[in-house]
N, C-alpha and C positions, 0 to 999 in steps of 0.2 A: 865122106869125111862133106861137112856141110858149108856149104861160103853163103853168106851174110853181106847184106850191103849192110855200110856202119850208121846209116840211116834206117835203116827197119833194125837196128843192134839200138838203138837208140829209145825208137817208140819202145820195140820190147821193154828196155828196162825200165823205166820210163810207169808203167801197165805195170811190173810190177812193184813197183818204186807206191805206188796209188793204189795197187791191192792193198800193201803190208802197214801201210799208213805213212809213208815217209815220209817229210812233210822237209820242201827246201833240199838243198842241197844237204842236212844232215844226216849222217847215214844208223843211227839211234834209236829207233822205234821211243817214237810219243808216253812220256809216262801219265799208267790211265789218272792221278790223284786222291785213290782209293788210299793209302794210309796216309797224308800227306800228315803235317798238324798241324792241331785251329792256328798256332805262331806262324805255319809259310804260307797259312790257308791267306791270311791275311797279308802281308808279306805281297804275293802274288796280289791280289788285289787290289791293294799299297799303288803299288809300278805301273797296275792298267789304269786305274785313277788316275794318273799322275797326268799317264802320257797319254791317256785322252784327252784331261786337261791342257796337253800343248797341240795338239791337237791333231797326234798322231796315234799309231801303236806300238805298246810291246819289244825290244827285238827277238820275244820271243813267244811259242803257243807256252800254256801251261795250266793243263785243270786244275782245277779247284772248287 
């Protein structure tokens, strides 16, 4: 049986998540956006622009 400290386990999990491209606490891989419709791309861009106008960032990551 392998014994591991919780801090070491957490580090290993964080490293695996980083290698898989998992962002934050989201366990769903980020969509590549390759097959996104032009309408969806425009909507995502508009949401990003509005968030930037308010001095922030959108509450999501999006590839478009």
